[in-house]
All heavy atoms as a GROMACS GRO file, in nm:
protein
  541
    1MET      N    1   2.855   3.725  -5.325
    1MET     CA    2   2.885   3.608  -5.404
    1MET      C    3   2.983   3.517  -5.332
    1MET      O    4   2.996   3.395  -5.353
    1MET     CB    5   2.952   3.645  -5.540
    1MET     CG    6   2.846   3.688  -5.638
    1MET     SD    7   2.721   3.563  -5.658
    1MET     CE    8   2.729   3.538  -5.824
    2ARG      N    9   3.059   3.570  -5.243
    2ARG     CA   10   3.163   3.497  -5.169
    2ARG      C   11   3.107   3.395  -5.082
    2ARG      O   12   3.155   3.285  -5.060
    2ARG     CB   13   3.249   3.595  -5.096
    2ARG     CG   14   3.383   3.549  -5.057
    2ARG     CD   15   3.469   3.651  -5.000
    2ARG     NE   16   3.384   3.751  -4.925
    2ARG     CZ   17   3.436   3.842  -4.846
    2ARG    NH1   18   3.572   3.847  -4.832
    2ARG    NH2   19   3.362   3.925  -4.781
    3ARG      N   20   2.990   3.420  -5.024
    3ARG     CA   21   2.923   3.330  -4.925
    3ARG      C   22   2.820   3.240  -4.986
    3ARG      O   23   2.759   3.153  -4.916
    3ARG     CB   24   2.854   3.414  -4.809
    3ARG     CG   25   2.964   3.485  -4.738
    3ARG     CD   26   2.902   3.558  -4.620
    3ARG     NE   27   2.997   3.628  -4.549
    3ARG     CZ   28   2.974   3.725  -4.469
    3ARG    NH1   29   2.850   3.764  -4.445
    3ARG    NH2   30   3.065   3.786  -4.403
    4TRP      N   31   2.790   3.251  -5.112
    4TRP     CA   32   2.689   3.180  -5.175
    4TRP      C   33   2.708   3.027  -5.174
    4TRP      O   34   2.628   2.953  -5.128
    4TRP     CB   35   2.672   3.226  -5.320
    4TRP     CG   36   2.563   3.153  -5.391
    4TRP    CD1   37   2.425   3.187  -5.376
    4TRP    CD2   38   2.569   3.042  -5.475
    4TRP    NE1   39   2.354   3.097  -5.458
    4TRP    CE2   40   2.438   3.013  -5.514
    4TRP    CE3   41   2.674   2.968  -5.525
    4TRP    CZ2   42   2.414   2.907  -5.604
    4TRP    CZ3   43   2.649   2.869  -5.614
    4TRP    CH2   44   2.518   2.836  -5.644
    5ARG      N   45   2.828   2.982  -5.206
    5ARG     CA   46   2.857   2.840  -5.214
    5ARG      C   47   2.861   2.775  -5.072
    5ARG      O   48   2.798   2.670  -5.058
    5ARG     CB   49   2.990   2.812  -5.281
    5ARG     CG   50   2.969   2.822  -5.436
    5ARG     CD   51   3.091   2.783  -5.510
    5ARG     NE   52   3.191   2.888  -5.500
    5ARG     CZ   53   3.312   2.877  -5.543
    5ARG    NH1   54   3.353   2.764  -5.593
    5ARG    NH2   55   3.402   2.970  -5.528
    6PRO      N   56   2.922   2.835  -4.974
    6PRO     CA   57   2.912   2.770  -4.845
    6PRO      C   58   2.770   2.764  -4.788
    6PRO      O   59   2.730   2.660  -4.732
    6PRO     CB   60   2.998   2.855  -4.752
    6PRO     CG   61   3.089   2.923  -4.840
    6PRO     CD   62   3.014   2.940  -4.967
    7ILE      N   63   2.693   2.867  -4.805
    7ILE     CA   64   2.554   2.871  -4.758
    7ILE      C   65   2.475   2.763  -4.828
    7ILE      O   66   2.398   2.694  -4.775
    7ILE     CB   67   2.492   3.010  -4.774
    7ILE    CG1   68   2.564   3.105  -4.673
    7ILE    CG2   69   2.341   3.004  -4.752
    7ILE    CD1   70   2.518   3.249  -4.687
    8TRP      N   71   2.499   2.751  -4.964
    8TRP     CA   72   2.428   2.648  -5.043
    8TRP      C   73   2.459   2.508  -4.991
    8TRP      O   74   2.372   2.427  -4.979
    8TRP     CB   75   2.453   2.660  -5.187
    8TRP     CG   76   2.384   2.564  -5.270
    8TRP    CD1   77   2.437   2.459  -5.332
    8TRP    CD2   78   2.243   2.561  -5.301
    8TRP    NE1   79   2.341   2.380  -5.393
    8TRP    CE2   80   2.217   2.452  -5.379
    8TRP    CE3   81   2.134   2.640  -5.262
    8TRP    CZ2   82   2.091   2.413  -5.420
    8TRP    CZ3   83   2.010   2.607  -5.302
    8TRP    CH2   84   1.990   2.490  -5.387
    9GLY      N   85   2.588   2.491  -4.952
    9GLY     CA   86   2.632   2.364  -4.900
    9GLY      C   87   2.563   2.331  -4.768
    9GLY      O   88   2.515   2.213  -4.746
   10TYR      N   89   2.551   2.431  -4.687
   10TYR     CA   90   2.485   2.403  -4.554
   10TYR      C   91   2.334   2.378  -4.577
   10TYR      O   92   2.276   2.292  -4.508
   10TYR     CB   93   2.499   2.524  -4.462
   10TYR     CG   94   2.639   2.557  -4.420
   10TYR    CD1   95   2.689   2.685  -4.421
   10TYR    CD2   96   2.734   2.455  -4.392
   10TYR    CE1   97   2.823   2.716  -4.379
   10TYR    CE2   98   2.860   2.477  -4.354
   10TYR     CZ   99   2.904   2.609  -4.347
   10TYR     OH  100   3.032   2.631  -4.313
   11VAL      N  101   2.276   2.450  -4.661
   11VAL     CA  102   2.127   2.438  -4.693
   11VAL      C  103   2.104   2.299  -4.752
   11VAL      O  104   2.006   2.233  -4.719
   11VAL     CB  105   2.085   2.542  -4.792
   11VAL    CG1  106   1.945   2.516  -4.844
   11VAL    CG2  107   2.080   2.684  -4.719
   12THR      N  108   2.189   2.246  -4.834
   12THR     CA  109   2.163   2.117  -4.896
   12THR      C  110   2.210   2.001  -4.804
   12THR      O  111   2.152   1.893  -4.811
   12THR     CB  112   2.231   2.098  -5.029
   12THR    OG1  113   2.374   2.127  -5.011
   12THR    CG2  114   2.175   2.201  -5.133
   13ALA      N  115   2.306   2.014  -4.724
   13ALA     CA  116   2.349   1.912  -4.630
   13ALA      C  117   2.262   1.900  -4.509
   13ALA      O  118   2.248   1.793  -4.454
   13ALA     CB  119   2.496   1.939  -4.591
   14GLY      N  120   2.207   2.011  -4.466
   14GLY     CA  121   2.129   2.011  -4.341
   14GLY      C  122   2.007   1.911  -4.351
   14GLY      O  123   1.998   1.817  -4.266
   15PRO      N  124   1.922   1.916  -4.452
   15PRO     CA  125   1.811   1.828  -4.461
   15PRO      C  126   1.858   1.682  -4.483
   15PRO      O  127   1.788   1.588  -4.430
   15PRO     CB  128   1.728   1.876  -4.585
   15PRO     CG  129   1.760   2.019  -4.590
   15PRO     CD  130   1.908   2.026  -4.548
   16ASN      N  131   1.965   1.662  -4.546
   16ASN     CA  132   2.016   1.524  -4.568
   16ASN      C  133   2.052   1.463  -4.435
   16ASN      O  134   2.025   1.349  -4.408
   16ASN     CB  135   2.136   1.524  -4.663
   16ASN     CG  136   2.098   1.545  -4.805
   16ASN    OD1  137   1.982   1.525  -4.845
   16ASN    ND2  138   2.184   1.592  -4.884
   17ALA      N  139   2.118   1.545  -4.355
   17ALA     CA  140   2.155   1.492  -4.214
   17ALA      C  141   2.035   1.469  -4.129
   17ALA      O  142   2.029   1.367  -4.057
   17ALA     CB  143   2.252   1.597  -4.144
   18LEU      N  144   1.936   1.558  -4.140
   18LEU     CA  145   1.813   1.534  -4.066
   18LEU      C  146   1.741   1.413  -4.113
   18LEU      O  147   1.686   1.336  -4.023
   18LEU     CB  148   1.722   1.655  -4.078
   18LEU     CG  149   1.768   1.783  -4.008
   18LEU    CD1  150   1.677   1.906  -4.032
   18LEU    CD2  151   1.776   1.763  -3.857
   19LEU      N  152   1.738   1.392  -4.240
   19LEU     CA  153   1.666   1.269  -4.292
   19LEU      C  154   1.739   1.144  -4.248
   19LEU      O  155   1.676   1.041  -4.216
   19LEU     CB  156   1.653   1.276  -4.446
   19LEU     CG  157   1.553   1.379  -4.496
   19LEU    CD1  158   1.559   1.379  -4.649
   19LEU    CD2  159   1.419   1.346  -4.454
   20ALA      N  160   1.871   1.144  -4.253
   20ALA     CA  161   1.945   1.026  -4.206
   20ALA      C  162   1.924   1.004  -4.060
   20ALA      O  163   1.906   0.883  -4.017
   20ALA     CB  164   2.096   1.045  -4.241
   21GLY      N  165   1.919   1.108  -3.982
   21GLY     CA  166   1.894   1.090  -3.837
   21GLY      C  167   1.752   1.036  -3.813
   21GLY      O  168   1.732   0.951  -3.724
   22ALA      N  169   1.656   1.085  -3.890
   22ALA     CA  170   1.517   1.045  -3.869
   22ALA      C  171   1.499   0.896  -3.913
   22ALA      O  172   1.434   0.818  -3.855
   22ALA     CB  173   1.424   1.134  -3.955
   23ALA      N  174   1.571   0.856  -4.018
   23ALA     CA  175   1.571   0.715  -4.064
   23ALA      C  176   1.625   0.625  -3.957
   23ALA      O  177   1.568   0.521  -3.928
   23ALA     CB  178   1.643   0.699  -4.198
   24GLY      N  179   1.736   0.660  -3.896
   24GLY     CA  180   1.792   0.590  -3.784
   24GLY      C  181   1.703   0.576  -3.666
   24GLY      O  182   1.689   0.471  -3.603
   25LEU      N  183   1.636   0.680  -3.632
   25LEU     CA  184   1.541   0.687  -3.518
   25LEU      C  185   1.422   0.594  -3.552
   25LEU      O  186   1.384   0.517  -3.464
   25LEU     CB  187   1.497   0.826  -3.496
   25LEU     CG  188   1.389   0.844  -3.379
   25LEU    CD1  189   1.455   0.808  -3.248
   25LEU    CD2  190   1.344   0.989  -3.379
   26LEU      N  191   1.370   0.604  -3.665
   26LEU     CA  192   1.254   0.519  -3.702
   26LEU      C  193   1.296   0.362  -3.703
   26LEU      O  194   1.216   0.288  -3.667
   26LEU     CB  195   1.201   0.558  -3.840
   26LEU     CG  196   1.126   0.688  -3.838
   26LEU    CD1  197   1.080   0.719  -3.982
   26LEU    CD2  198   0.999   0.686  -3.749
   27GLY      N  199   1.412   0.343  -3.752
   27GLY     CA  200   1.462   0.202  -3.740
   27GLY      C  201   1.474   0.154  -3.601
   27GLY      O  202   1.439   0.037  -3.572
   28ALA      N  203   1.521   0.230  -3.513
   28ALA     CA  204   1.534   0.189  -3.370
   28ALA      C  205   1.395   0.174  -3.311
   28ALA      O  206   1.372   0.085  -3.226
   28ALA     CB  207   1.618   0.293  -3.291
   29LEU      N  208   1.301   0.267  -3.340
   29LEU     CA  209   1.173   0.262  -3.280
   29LEU      C  210   1.092   0.142  -3.332
   29LEU      O  211   0.997   0.096  -3.271
   29LEU     CB  212   1.098   0.392  -3.303
   29LEU     CG  213   1.149   0.510  -3.221
   29LEU    CD1  214   1.076   0.639  -3.257
   29LEU    CD2  215   1.125   0.480  -3.069
   30ALA      N  216   1.119   0.107  -3.456
   30ALA     CA  217   1.046  -0.004  -3.520
   30ALA      C  218   1.056  -0.131  -3.432
   30ALA      O  219   0.962  -0.210  -3.422
   30ALA     CB  220   1.089  -0.028  -3.664
   31VAL      N  221   1.181  -0.159  -3.387
   31VAL     CA  222   1.191  -0.279  -3.306
   31VAL      C  223   1.115  -0.270  -3.180
   31VAL      O  224   1.052  -0.363  -3.139
   31VAL     CB  225   1.344  -0.302  -3.277
   31VAL    CG1  226   1.364  -0.414  -3.180
   31VAL    CG2  227   1.423  -0.324  -3.403
   32GLN      N  228   1.121  -0.162  -3.112
   32GLN     CA  229   1.052  -0.137  -2.989
   32GLN      C  230   0.902  -0.151  -3.008
   32GLN      O  231   0.829  -0.221  -2.929
   32GLN     CB  232   1.087  -0.008  -2.924
   32GLN     CG  233   1.224  -0.004  -2.871
   32GLN     CD  234   1.260   0.137  -2.815
   32GLN    OE1  235   1.197   0.234  -2.846
   32GLN    NE2  236   1.363   0.143  -2.731
   33TRP      N  237   0.844  -0.083  -3.109
   33TRP     CA  238   0.706  -0.096  -3.139
   33TRP      C  239   0.664  -0.232  -3.178
   33TRP      O  240   0.551  -0.284  -3.137
   33TRP     CB  241   0.665   0.004  -3.247
   33TRP     CG  242   0.636   0.139  -3.192
   33TRP    CD1  243   0.725   0.249  -3.198
   33TRP    CD2  244   0.526   0.183  -3.127
   33TRP    NE1  245   0.667   0.351  -3.140
   33TRP    CE2  246   0.545   0.316  -3.096
   33TRP    CE3  247   0.403   0.126  -3.091
   33TRP    CZ2  248   0.450   0.395  -3.025
   33TRP    CZ3  249   0.308   0.202  -3.026
   33TRP    CH2  250   0.335   0.337  -2.994
   34SER      N  251   0.742  -0.305  -3.248
   34SER     CA  252   0.708  -0.447  -3.290
   34SER      C  253   0.696  -0.530  -3.163
   34SER      O  254   0.604  -0.613  -3.151
   34SER     CB  255   0.819  -0.508  -3.381
   34SER     OG  256   0.828  -0.429  -3.504
   35VAL      N  257   0.789  -0.523  -3.076
   35VAL     CA  258   0.786  -0.604  -2.954
   35VAL      C  259   0.669  -0.562  -2.866
   35VAL      O  260   0.595  -0.650  -2.816
   35VAL     CB  261   0.918  -0.588  -2.868
   35VAL    CG1  262   0.910  -0.648  -2.734
   35VAL    CG2  263   1.031  -0.645  -2.946
   36ALA      N  264   0.640  -0.437  -2.848
   36ALA     CA  265   0.528  -0.389  -2.773
   36ALA      C  266   0.398  -0.439  -2.830
   36ALA      O  267   0.310  -0.479  -2.752
   36ALA     CB  268   0.534  -0.236  -2.755
   37LEU      N  269   0.385  -0.425  -2.956
   37LEU     CA  270   0.260  -0.465  -3.022
   37LEU      C  271   0.238  -0.620  -3.019
   37LEU      O  272   0.127  -0.669  -3.006
   37LEU     CB  273   0.245  -0.410  -3.163
   37LEU     CG  274   0.232  -0.254  -3.169
   37LEU    CD1  275   0.233  -0.216  -3.313
   37LEU    CD2  276   0.100  -0.213  -3.098
   38ALA      N  277   0.342  -0.689  -3.026
   38ALA     CA  278   0.342  -0.836  -3.015
   38ALA      C  279   0.297  -0.882  -2.874
   38ALA      O  280   0.205  -0.965  -2.864
   38ALA     CB  281   0.475  -0.901  -3.049
   39VAL      N  282   0.348  -0.816  -2.772
   39VAL     CA  283   0.308  -0.848  -2.636
   39VAL      C  284   0.164  -0.809  -2.621
   39VAL      O  285   0.088  -0.884  -2.558
   39VAL     CB  286   0.398  -0.774  -2.536
   39VAL    CG1  287   0.345  -0.776  -2.396
   39VAL    CG2  288   0.536  -0.834  -2.543
   40LEU      N  289   0.118  -0.697  -2.673
   40LEU     CA  290  -0.020  -0.656  -2.659
   40LEU      C  291  -0.107  -0.756  -2.726
   40LEU      O  292  -0.217  -0.787  -2.677
   40LEU     CB  293  -0.038  -0.516  -2.723
   40LEU     CG  294  -0.180  -0.459  -2.714
   40LEU    CD1  295  -0.228  -0.441  -2.572
   40LEU    CD2  296  -0.184  -0.333  -2.792
   41GLY      N  297  -0.074  -0.801  -2.846
   41GLY     CA  298  -0.155  -0.898  -2.916
   41GLY      C  299  -0.168  -1.030  -2.841
   41GLY      O  300  -0.282  -1.086  -2.832
   42VAL      N  301  -0.064  -1.075  -2.782
   42VAL     CA  302  -0.074  -1.199  -2.705
   42VAL      C  303  -0.161  -1.178  -2.584
   42VAL      O  304  -0.241  -1.260  -2.547
   42VAL     CB  305   0.069  -1.247  -2.658
   42VAL    CG1  306   0.063  -1.355  -2.554
   42VAL    CG2  307   0.151  -1.283  -2.782
   43ASN      N  308  -0.145  -1.064  -2.517
   43ASN     CA  309  -0.229  -1.037  -2.398
   43ASN      C  310  -0.379  -1.028  -2.436
   43ASN      O  311  -0.463  -1.080  -2.363
   43ASN     CB  312  -0.186  -0.899  -2.340
   43ASN     CG  313  -0.245  -0.874  -2.204
   43ASN    OD1  314  -0.301  -0.954  -2.145
   43ASN    ND2  315  -0.240  -0.749  -2.166
   44VAL      N  316  -0.411  -0.963  -2.551
   44VAL     CA  317  -0.553  -0.946  -2.592
   44VAL      C  318  -0.605  -1.087  -2.621
   44VAL      O  319  -0.722  -1.125  -2.589
   44VAL     CB  320  -0.563  -0.852  -2.713
   44VAL    CG1  321  -0.696  -0.864  -2.773
   44VAL    CG2  322  -0.538  -0.708  -2.661
   45ALA      N  323  -0.530  -1.165  -2.694
   45ALA     CA  324  -0.578  -1.300  -2.733
   45ALA      C  325  -0.602  -1.388  -2.610
   45ALA      O  326  -0.700  -1.454  -2.604
   45ALA     CB  327  -0.472  -1.367  -2.824
   46LYS      N  328  -0.512  -1.385  -2.519
   46LYS     CA  329  -0.523  -1.463  -2.400
   46LYS      C  330  -0.644  -1.414  -2.310
   46LYS      O  331  -0.722  -1.495  -2.257
   46LYS     CB  332  -0.396  -1.466  -2.312
   46LYS     CG  333  -0.398  -1.542  -2.191
   46LYS     CD  334  -0.421  -1.687  -2.221
   46LYS     CE  335  -0.415  -1.771  -2.096
   46LYS     NZ  336  -0.484  -1.897  -2.113
   47ARG      N  337  -0.662  -1.288  -2.302
   47ARG     CA  338  -0.770  -1.229  -2.222
   47ARG      C  339  -0.904  -1.271  -2.292
   47ARG      O  340  -1.000  -1.301  -2.216
   47ARG     CB  341  -0.760  -1.078  -2.212
   47ARG     CG  342  -0.870  -1.009  -2.135
   47ARG     CD  343  -0.862  -1.044  -1.987
   47ARG     NE  344  -0.963  -0.976  -1.913
   47ARG     CZ  345  -1.043  -1.038  -1.826
   47ARG    NH1  346  -1.023  -1.161  -1.793
   47ARG    NH2  347  -1.139  -0.971  -1.766
   48SER      N  348  -0.909  -1.267  -2.419
   48SER     CA  349  -1.035  -1.310  -2.490
   48SER      C  350  -1.064  -1.450  -2.465
   48SER      O  351  -1.179  -1.494  -2.448
   48SER     CB  352  -1.022  -1.287  -2.646
   48SER     OG  353  -0.998  -1.145  -2.669
   49GLU      N  354  -0.964  -1.536  -2.462
   49GLU     CA  355  -0.980  -1.675  -2.434
   49GLU      C  356  -1.028  -1.696  -2.292
   49GLU      O  357  -1.119  -1.786  -2.267
   49GLU     CB  358  -0.850  -1.757  -2.458
   49GLU     CG  359  -0.852  -1.896  -2.435
   49GLU     CD  360  -0.723  -1.969  -2.462
   49GLU    OE1  361  -0.647  -1.928  -2.550
   49GLU    OE2  362  -0.690  -2.055  -2.377
   50ASP      N  363  -0.975  -1.624  -2.199
   50ASP     CA  364  -1.013  -1.634  -2.063
   50ASP      C  365  -1.165  -1.589  -2.039
   50ASP      O  366  -1.240  -1.652  -1.969
   50ASP     CB  367  -0.932  -1.543  -1.970
   50ASP     CG  368  -0.782  -1.592  -1.957
   50ASP    OD1  369  -0.758  -1.716  -1.987
   50ASP    OD2  370  -0.699  -1.525  -1.909
   51LYS      N  371  -1.206  -1.482  -2.113
   51LYS     CA  372  -1.345  -1.442  -2.102
   51LYS      C  373  -1.439  -1.548  -2.162
   51LYS      O  374  -1.546  -1.563  -2.110
   51LYS     CB  375  -1.361  -1.300  -2.183
   51LYS     CG  376  -1.309  -1.189  -2.100
   51LYS     CD  377  -1.339  -1.056  -2.177
   51LYS     CE  378  -1.289  -0.940  -2.102
   51LYS     NZ  379  -1.325  -0.813  -2.180
   52ALA      N  380  -1.398  -1.608  -2.274
   52ALA     CA  381  -1.485  -1.709  -2.332
   52ALA      C  382  -1.495  -1.830  -2.239
   52ALA      O  383  -1.604  -1.889  -2.230
   52ALA     CB  384  -1.427  -1.754  -2.467
   53THR      N  385  -1.389  -1.869  -2.177
   53THR     CA  386  -1.392  -1.974  -2.083
   53THR      C  387  -1.481  -1.941  -1.963
   53THR      O  388  -1.558  -2.029  -1.916
   53THR     CB  389  -1.249  -2.009  -2.032
   53THR    OG1  390  -1.172  -2.036  -2.145
   53THR    CG2  391  -1.249  -2.128  -1.941
   54GLN      N  392  -1.477  -1.824  -1.910
   54GLN     CA  393  -1.559  -1.782  -1.795
   54GLN      C  394  -1.709  -1.778  -1.837
   54GLN      O  395  -1.794  -1.807  -1.754
   54GLN     CB  396  -1.522  -1.642  -1.743
   54GLN     CG  397  -1.393  -1.644  -1.668
   54GLN     CD  398  -1.355  -1.502  -1.612
   54GLN    OE1  399  -1.408  -1.400  -1.664
   54GLN    NE2  400  -1.255  -1.493  -1.530
   55ALA      N  401  -1.733  -1.749  -1.962
   55ALA     CA  402  -1.871  -1.748  -2.008
   55ALA      C  403  -1.930  -1.886  -2.039
   55ALA      O  404  -2.045  -1.903  -2.082
   55ALA     CB  405  -1.883  -1.665  -2.132
   56GLY      N  406  -1.841  -1.990  -2.028
   56GLY     CA  407  -1.885  -2.128  -2.048
   56GLY      C  408  -1.872  -2.169  -2.190
   56GLY      O  409  -1.924  -2.275  -2.231
   57GLN      N  410  -1.810  -2.094  -2.269
   57GLN     CA  411  -1.786  -2.130  -2.407
   57GLN      C  412  -1.652  -2.199  -2.430
   57GLN      O  413  -1.554  -2.170  -2.354
   57GLN     CB  414  -1.797  -2.006  -2.499
   57GLN     CG  415  -1.921  -1.934  -2.492
   57GLN     CD  416  -1.917  -1.804  -2.567
   57GLN    OE1  417  -1.808  -1.761  -2.616
   57GLN    NE2  418  -2.026  -1.734  -2.574
   58THR      N  419  -1.646  -2.286  -2.525
   58THR     CA  420  -1.514  -2.342  -2.560
   58THR      C  421  -1.446  -2.252  -2.662
   58THR      O  422  -1.500  -2.234  -2.771
   58THR     CB  423  -1.537  -2.483  -2.621
   58THR    OG1  424  -1.614  -2.560  -2.526
   58THR    CG2  425  -1.402  -2.555  -2.643
   59PRO      N  426  -1.332  -2.201  -2.628
   59PRO     CA  427  -1.269  -2.110  -2.724
   59PRO      C  428  -1.230  -2.184  -2.850
   59PRO      O  429  -1.185  -2.296  -2.845
   59PRO     CB  430  -1.152  -2.054  -2.648
   59PRO     CG  431  -1.130  -2.139  -2.536
   59PRO     CD  432  -1.259  -2.210  -2.506
   60ALA      N  433  -1.244  -2.118  -2.962
   60ALA     CA  434  -1.205  -2.176  -3.091
   60ALA      C  435  -1.051  -2.189  -3.098
   60ALA      O  436  -0.985  -2.100  -3.046
   60ALA     CB  437  -1.262  -2.093  -3.210
   61PRO      N  438  -1.006  -2.297  -3.156
   61PRO     CA  439  -0.865  -2.309  -3.166
   61PRO      C  440  -0.813  -2.207  -3.264
   61PRO      O  441  -0.877  -2.170  -3.361
   61PRO     CB  442  -0.843  -2.452  -3.218
   61PRO     CG  443  -0.969  -2.486  -3.292
   61PRO     CD  444  -1.074  -2.413  -3.209
   62GLY      N  445  -0.692  -2.162  -3.240
   62GLY     CA  446  -0.628  -2.068  -3.331
   62GLY      C  447  -0.587  -2.137  -3.457
   62GLY      O  448  -0.621  -2.256  -3.489
   63ILE      N  449  -0.513  -2.069  -3.536
   63ILE     CA  450  -0.471  -2.120  -3.672
   63ILE      C  451  -0.383  -2.242  -3.652
   63ILE      O  452  -0.405  -2.346  -3.712
   63ILE     CB  453  -0.393  -2.012  -3.749
   63ILE    CG1  454  -0.493  -1.901  -3.786
   63ILE    CG2  455  -0.332  -2.072  -3.875
   63ILE    CD1  456  -0.421  -1.783  -3.849
   64LEU      N  457  -0.288  -2.233  -3.562
   64LEU     CA  458  -0.203  -2.348  -3.537
   64LEU      C  459  -0.279  -2.467  -3.473
   64LEU      O  460  -0.258  -2.581  -3.510
   64LEU     CB  461  -0.083  -2.313  -3.444
   64LEU     CG  462   0.020  -2.214  -3.512
   64LEU    CD1  463   0.123  -2.175  -3.408
   64LEU    CD2  464   0.080  -2.269  -3.634
   65GLY      N  465  -0.369  -2.434  -3.384
   65GLY     CA  466  -0.451  -2.539  -3.322
   65GLY      C  467  -0.537  -2.613  -3.427
   65GLY      O  468  -0.553  -2.731  -3.428
   66ALA      N  469  -0.593  -2.534  -3.522
   66ALA     CA  470  -0.679  -2.595  -3.625
   66ALA      C  471  -0.585  -2.685  -3.715
   66ALA      O  472  -0.631  -2.792  -3.757
   66ALA     CB  473  -0.739  -2.484  -3.710
   67ILE      N  474  -0.471  -2.643  -3.744
   67ILE     CA  475  -0.375  -2.725  -3.830
   67ILE      C  476  -0.341  -2.858  -3.752
   67ILE      O  477  -0.343  -2.966  -3.813
   67ILE     CB  478  -0.251  -2.651  -3.864
   67ILE    CG1  479  -0.284  -2.530  -3.955
   67ILE    CG2  480  -0.143  -2.742  -3.927
   67ILE    CD1  481  -0.168  -2.439  -3.986
   68VAL      N  482  -0.316  -2.841  -3.624
   68VAL     CA  483  -0.275  -2.964  -3.543
   68VAL      C  484  -0.404  -3.058  -3.537
   68VAL      O  485  -0.387  -3.180  -3.547
   68VAL     CB  486  -0.230  -2.920  -3.402
   68VAL    CG1  487  -0.226  -3.044  -3.309
   68VAL    CG2  488  -0.101  -2.851  -3.408
   69ASN      N  489  -0.516  -3.004  -3.518
   69ASN     CA  490  -0.638  -3.088  -3.522
   69ASN      C  491  -0.660  -3.161  -3.644
   69ASN      O  492  -0.705  -3.276  -3.648
   69ASN     CB  493  -0.766  -2.999  -3.477
   69ASN     CG  494  -0.761  -2.956  -3.339
   69ASN    OD1  495  -0.692  -3.011  -3.255
   69ASN    ND2  496  -0.836  -2.849  -3.305
   70ARG      N  497  -0.637  -3.094  -3.754
   70ARG     CA  498  -0.655  -3.162  -3.891
   70ARG      C  499  -0.556  -3.265  -3.906
   70ARG      O  500  -0.586  -3.373  -3.966
   70ARG     CB  501  -0.644  -3.058  -4.002
   70ARG     CG  502  -0.773  -2.974  -4.018
   70ARG     CD  503  -0.767  -2.897  -4.143
   70ARG     NE  504  -0.892  -2.832  -4.169
   70ARG     CZ  505  -0.924  -2.763  -4.277
   70ARG    NH1  506  -0.829  -2.751  -4.375
   70ARG    NH2  507  -1.038  -2.710  -4.291
   71ILE      N  508  -0.435  -3.247  -3.870
   71ILE     CA  509  -0.332  -3.343  -3.878
   71ILE      C  510  -0.364  -3.464  -3.799
   71ILE      O  511  -0.349  -3.580  -3.842
   71ILE     CB  512  -0.186  -3.287  -3.851
   71ILE    CG1  513  -0.158  -3.184  -3.970
   71ILE    CG2  514  -0.086  -3.392  -3.842
   71ILE    CD1  515  -0.027  -3.110  -3.936
   72ALA      N  516  -0.404  -3.433  -3.669
   72ALA     CA  517  -0.438  -3.539  -3.580
   72ALA      C  518  -0.555  -3.626  -3.627
   72ALA      O  519  -0.558  -3.751  -3.603
   72ALA     CB  520  -0.465  -3.486  -3.441
   73ALA      N  521  -0.646  -3.558  -3.696
   73ALA     CA  522  -0.771  -3.629  -3.745
   73ALA      C  523  -0.742  -3.706  -3.872
   73ALA      O  524  -0.820  -3.788  -3.921
   73ALA     CB  525  -0.886  -3.536  -3.760
   74GLY      N  526  -0.634  -3.669  -3.939
   74GLY     CA  527  -0.600  -3.733  -4.068
   74GLY      C  528  -0.670  -3.669  -4.179
   74GLY      O  529  -0.684  -3.735  -4.290
   75ALA      N  530  -0.728  -3.553  -4.162
   75ALA     CA  531  -0.802  -3.489  -4.276
   75ALA      C  532  -0.705  -3.425  -4.376
   75ALA      O  533  -0.600  -3.370  -4.325
   75ALA     CB  534  -0.903  -3.388  -4.219
   76PRO      N  535  -0.733  -3.426  -4.495
   76PRO     CA  536  -0.650  -3.356  -4.601
   76PRO      C  537  -0.654  -3.206  -4.586
   76PRO      O  538  -0.750  -3.144  -4.554
   76PRO     CB  539  -0.700  -3.403  -4.728
   76PRO     CG  540  -0.838  -3.460  -4.707
   76PRO     CD  541  -0.845  -3.494  -4.562
   0.00000   0.00000   0.00000
């Protein structure tokens, strides 16, 4: 009975510390993954545009390009 309370304290505090550490790790990794996936997305989009140009096709404008074209044309 003498060791029951300290052991219970260690058992309940251990997972809490592990969860806090895991949350901090995931927070740090989220920034790195976001940057890496953003760079990958830009690379894929540019490569697709390059392939379309090499095939003799005019690449479709992106979302921002379509908005700019509509504003320039005066369309609602």
